[in-house]
TORKEDREN-24482 format. One record per residue (C-alpha): residue in three letters; z, y, x. Coordinates in steps of 0.001 Angstrom, whole numbers, plus 524288, in hexadecimal, padded with zeros to 5 digits. Layout:
BEGIN
AlaZYX ...
***
This chain:
BEGIN
Met1213FE2F20D5082 Asn1205FE2105D5323 Thr123F6E1D41D60E2 Ser12121E0FC4D6023 Ile112C6E0E7BD5CF5 Pro10C23E00BCD6142 Trp101D7E01B2D6B22 Glu0F90BDFA25D6244 Trp0F7D2E071DD59A6 Tyr0F4EBE0F09D672D Arg0EA2CE04EFD6A4E Thr0E4D2E0611D5E37 Phe0E436E1408D5CDE Leu0DD89E149BD6A2A Ala0D2F5E0AC6D6727 Val0D08EE1289D5AAB Leu0CED1E1F3CD634F Gln0C58FE1807D6C37 Glu0BE2AE1164D60F6 Gly0BD60E1B21D5679 Ser0C171E11E7D4B63 Leu0CAFFE06CBD46AB Ser0C0FBDFC2AD45FB Gly0BC84DFFC2D552F Ala0CAB2E000ED5851 Ser0CDDBDF308D5382 Arg0C230DECC0D59C4 Thr0C6BBDF132D65BE Leu0D392DED31D6501 Asn0D155DE15DD5CD6 Ile0D978DE4AFD50CA Thr0D6E3DE64BD42FF Gln0D168DF336D3CB4 Pro0DDCBDF3B5D33A2 Thr0E6CADF14CD3FA2 Ala0E0D0DFD6CD4710 Gly0E260E0584D3C07 Arg0EFE8E011BD39CA His0F336E0471D4773 Ile0EC0DE1248D4710 Ala0F44CE15AAD3B92 Gly10121E1083D4035 Leu0FDE5E19C4D4B26 Glu0FB8DE253BD4457 Ala10853E22CDD3C5B Ala10F43E2178D4953 Leu10A99E2DE2D4E74 Gly109D2E3507D4256 Gln0FB6DE3996D462F Ala0EEACE36D2D40A2 Leu0E63FE30B3D4BCF Phe0D894E2ECFD45A5 Thr0D12FE354DD39A9 Arg0C678E2C51D33CF Ser0B8E4E313ED3571 Gln0AB78E2B6AD31AC Thr0A95FE26EFD3FA6 Gly0B64BE20E4D40F8 Leu0C3AFE268AD446C Leu0C4E4E31C3D4B68 Ala0D0CEE353ED53BB Thr0D9B8E403ED510D Asp0E01EE494BD5A74 Ala0EBE0E41A2D5B5D Ala0E50FE3575D5E0D Leu0DDCDE3C0BD6962 Ala0E95FE4124D6EA6 Leu0EFB6E3351D6F43 Arg0E270E2C18D74C2 Val0E645E2F4AD82D5 His0F4ACE2932D80BC Ala0EF14E1CEAD7984 Glu0E618E1B5AD85A1 Ala0F1ADE1B84D8D88 Met0F86CE10C7D85FC Ala0EC63E0982D8700 Asn0EAE3E0AE0D9539 Thr0F8A6E0712D968B Ala0F8B2DFBC2D8E22 Arg0EC46DF566D9687 Ala0F2D4DF9A9DA381 Leu0FF67DF241D9F60 Ala0F63BDE643D9C63 Arg0EFB3DE79CDAA04 Thr0FC4CDE8A0DAF5B Ala1029ADDCE0DAA5D Ala0F64ADD562DAE20 Asn0F864DDA41DBBC1 Phe1032FDD264DBEDE Ser100CCDC524DBF0D Arg10CCFDB8DADBF72 Asp105D3DB377DC98E Arg104D7DBDA8DD401 Thr0FB65DB6D6DDC25 Asp0F143DB74DDD142 Leu0ECFFDC58ADD034 Arg0E97BDC762DC2B3 Gly0EA46DD320DB8EB Val0E113DDF15DB3D2 Val0DD58DEA5BDBC43 Arg0D62EDF62BDB695 Val0CE01DFDCCDC0A3 Ala0C8F1E0BC8DBE66 Ala0BD77E117CDC65B Ser0B2D3E1A7ADC61B Glu0A5CFE167FDBF51 Val09F3EE1506DCCD7 Val0AA8BE0E5BDD3A3 Gly0AD9DE051ADC810 Ala09FBBE006BDC6A0 Glu09A41E0105DD317 Val0A4C3DFEF3DDCCB Leu0B039DF679DD66F Pro0A94DDEC1BDD03E Pro0A57BDE4F4DDD19 Leu0B49BDE6FDDE0C0 Ile0BA5EDE19BDD348 Ala0B1ADDD629DD5F5 Arg0B71BDD290DE22E Leu0C3B0DD573DDC32 Arg0C220DCC56DD105 Gln0BF6ADC2B8DDA7A Ala0CAB0DC242DE2A5 Cys0D323DC53ADD514 Pro0CC30DBEC4DCACE Asn0D867DC01CDC26B Ile0D936DCFAFDC294 Val0D117DD5FBDB7A2 Ile0CB29DE369DBAB8 Glu0C94CDEDFFDB0D0 Leu0BF6EDF778DB6AA Met0BF1EE04DCDB093 Leu0B365E0D9ADB3D1 Ser0B514E1BA3DB2A7 Asn0B343E27DEDBA19 Arg0C0AAE2DE0DB2DC Phe0CD85E2C04DBA55 Gln0D4A1E202ADB3E3 Asp0E3A1E2291DB1A0 Leu0EA43E18E4DB9CB Leu0F80CE1F0FDB54B His0F526E1A0DDA809 Arg0EE4BE0F60DAD35 Glu0E0CEE1107DA780 Ala0DDE6E0947DB466 Asp0E5B6E021ADBED6 Ile0DDA2E04E8DCA01 Ala0D3A5E0F6CDCB57 Val0C972E1407DD602 Arg0CB38E236DDD704 Met0C492E2D69DDD1A Val0CE4AE37BDDDE12 Ala0DC54E3456DE52B Pro0E57EE3109DDA6D Gln0F048E3B00DD7CE Gln0FAAFE32F7DCF41 Glu105AFE2EA4DD777 Gln10651E2272DCF61 Leu0F8E0E1CC2DD388 Ile0F630E13F0DDFBF Ala0EC7CE1A6BDE788 Arg0E2AFE14CFDF22F Arg0D913E1E27DF895 Leu0CBF2E163ADFA64 Gly0C3F6E2053E01DE Arg0B851E291EDFE91 Ile0AD2CE24DDDF695 Glu0A078E2BC1DFCDB Leu09753E30E5DF29B Gly088AAE3508DF5FF Leu07C58E37DFDF002 His0736CE2BAEDEEF0 Ala066B9E26B3DE8F6 Ala0602EE1A2BDE6ED Asp053C5E17BEDEFC1 Ala04B23E16A9DE40A Tyr04EA3E25B0DE243 Leu04E2AE281ADF0B4 Thr03FE2E2252DF0F8 Arg03C7AE2A0ADE620 Arg04168E375DDE771 Gly04417E3693DF64B Arg05180E396CDFE05 Pro05762E4707DFD9C Ala05900E4BFBE0CE1 Thr060E6E57EEE091D Pro06A01E5B1EDFD04 Glu06023E65E4DF945 Glu056FCE5BEADF79C Leu05E37E5460DEC88 Asp05932E60E1DE2E7 Gly04C89E5731DE1AE His054A3E4B3EDDF79 Ala059C8E451CDD30D Leu06849E4502DD3ED Ile07281E3E50DCBBD Gly08090E43B0DC8B7 Phe08A42E4752DBFDE Asp0898BE4C9FDB2D7 Ser09761E520FDB173 Ala0A02CE5738DBD11 Thr0AC0AE5167DBEDC Pro0B568E544EDC8ED Leu0B15BE4C61DD452 Val0A1D3E5194DD217 Arg0A810E6092DD29A Arg0AE2EE5C65DDF25 Ala0A08CE574EDE45A Leu09964E637CDDF0D Glu0A173E6C11DE871 Arg09C12E6483DF445 Tyr08DB5E6302DEEE9 Pro08BC5E6D8DDE36F Arg07D41E69B3DE4BD Phe080EFE5CF4DDB2E Gln08287E651DDCE7F Arg0814CE5F15DC081 Glu07392E6628DC077 Ala06EA2E5F28DCD65 Phe06D40E517DDC713 Ala062E7E4BB4DC080 Met06B45E415DDBABA Arg07972E432BDB564 Thr082CCE39ABDB193 Asp092AAE39FEDB40B Ser0923DE2B7DDB48D Asp0930EE2751DC3E3 Leu08D32E1970DBFBB Ala08193E2112DBABC Gln08061E2915DC5F2 Leu07FB2E1D47DCEE0 Ser0767AE1611DC6A6 Leu06D28E1FF5DC644 Ile06E8FE228BDD426 Arg06A66E12EDDD60C Ala060C4E13F6DCBEF Gly05895E1DB5DD4EA Ala05ACAE28F1DCC5C Gly05EADE325FDD5DC Ile0685EE36D7DE07A Gly075B0E372BDDCD4 Ile08470E3553DE210 Cys08BF0E2811DE328 Gln095ECE227FDEAED Ala08FF8E1F0CDF944 Pro09531E1037DF8F7 Leu08BA4E0DB4DEB8F Ala0802EE1174DF455 Asp07F5AE0296DF8F7 Gly0809BDFCB8DEC95 Ile07771DF31CDE456 Ile06E2BDFED3DE32D Pro06DFAE057CDF11F Leu06E65E140DDF0E4 Arg06AA8E1E0ADFB74 Arg07337E28B4E0073 Val06E4EE3659DFF4A Leu07193E4159E06D3 Ala07DCAE3AC5E0CBB Ala0811EE4763E1635 Asp07FDEE5178E0B0A Phe086F8E4ACEE0003 Ser09421E421EDFFAE Leu09ED9E4139DF811 Tyr0AC2BE3812DF8FB Leu0B417E333BDEF01 Glu0C22DE302DDF379 Thr0C546E2315DECB1 Trp0D21DE1E29DE88A Leu0D739E11D3DE346 Val0E234E13C4DD893 Met0EBEDE0BC4DD230 His0F883E0E45DCA67 Glu10592E0C44DD2D2 Asp10B22E0338DC792 Leu10050DF9B4DCB3A Arg10437DF7F2DD951 His10BC4DEB70DD4A8 Ser100E6DE4E0DCD1D Pro0F8E9DDC11DD692 Ala0EE34DDBFBDCE09 Cys0EC24DEACEDD02F Lys0EE94DEAFADDD66 Arg0E640DE05EDE0E0 Val0DB69DE8DBDDAD5 Phe0DF97DF4F3DDF7A Asp0DE84DEFD7DEE38 Phe0D28DDE7CFDEBCB Leu0CA8CDF3A5DE6A7 Ala0D00BDFD4FDF07D Glu0CA9CDF3BCDFB47 Gly0BD62DF2C6DF4E0 Leu0BC00E0090DF102 Gln0BEFAE05DDDFF5F Ala0B495DFBF8E04A6 Tyr0AAF7E02D8DFA78 Ile0AF27E10A1DFF2B Arg0ABCDE0BFCE0D86 Gly09E1FE0416E0A5A Pro0970FDFCFDE0112 Leu09E22DF24FDF805 Ala097C3DE4BFDFBD8 Arg09075DE18CDF050 
***
């Protein structure tokens, strides 16, 4: 096997996997379709493996291609990390500039971080922020992100972690719903209400069910695995659901329901790869977000 395969071939290979065709990959990479075809043919010859078969709907990945995908994605993440790291070291040390990729859950990324990032950009206008929203953990060791907000303590020794505190979760409803349906006085009265909750049980949900077995999937009148969709349904007055307590004082106020009977806490951490501790831009973003998130946990953000 040829061990000096150009990175461009792997990049084209990943683009074909993602787009399903040479034409789609060429548009994504801004190269010609014949060039994309030569890259795939060259990679197949170098590896001694067929990577795609043709079908009426496009190119189908072979088992070999699917096995290589995770490694090609890791290469792409590393290439992006190299570019971000290089940009984070300005010749003028007094001029903070660079690209910092921040990963967070849907709710934290959409509801909590935007005002913090806006203030950060006012203070450091030459720092570019890439914001990734996902409820799965981004792999900081493979540099899928530079900084991540996590709800569990990190285990890897190569990560710098700062514990920010505990975010409280509680049952909430909009005024419109409570006016229409009334406020439950006991957990048993929830049986007569429209509840909003999960569709698929995650590890966090299963831990919550150990304390509150009443909230099984079948109890929910509306089910979604999107935390943002659950929050939107609560704000729209569709029913009673679980959300972060500090968000109740947001643009659409929410009322806490059965606070003495239902309360969960999310241990919250800010994490960064130790290799970035010498990057002025990453350190600035890390410290700024840590301070802002701790203020959020203590009380509502100023809006």
